[in-house]
C-alpha positions, 0 to 999 in steps of 0.5 A: 890937942896936938899943938901945931908945933908937934903936927909939923915935927912929926909930919914926915914920921907920920907919913912915913908910918902910914905908907908903911901900914897902907902899903907894906903891911905884910913886912910889919909885925901885928904889934907894929900895926897895933902901935901905928893905929894908936899913934895915927888914928886916922891913917886911912886918911892918907894922901901921898902929896898932902899930909894934913889929914895924917899929921893933924891926928898924930897922938901927941900925948902918947908920944910924949909918955913913952918916947923910946916906945915910938923910937922902937917903931 
């Protein structure tokens, strides 16, 4: 389960990645798109003014396992 602190910490980054895959997907590689889906499985629930639907599904376990992979993204 994602902790409240982790959700809040990743809120802006989750929103930015979600926006990128939904709006600027042609600028992303297939690998980048796949990674975003791994980290934010419910990215399609994105609402620009409300981050809860996206941030609450952030895969914090994957993030904790390999921080460097996320940073590269």
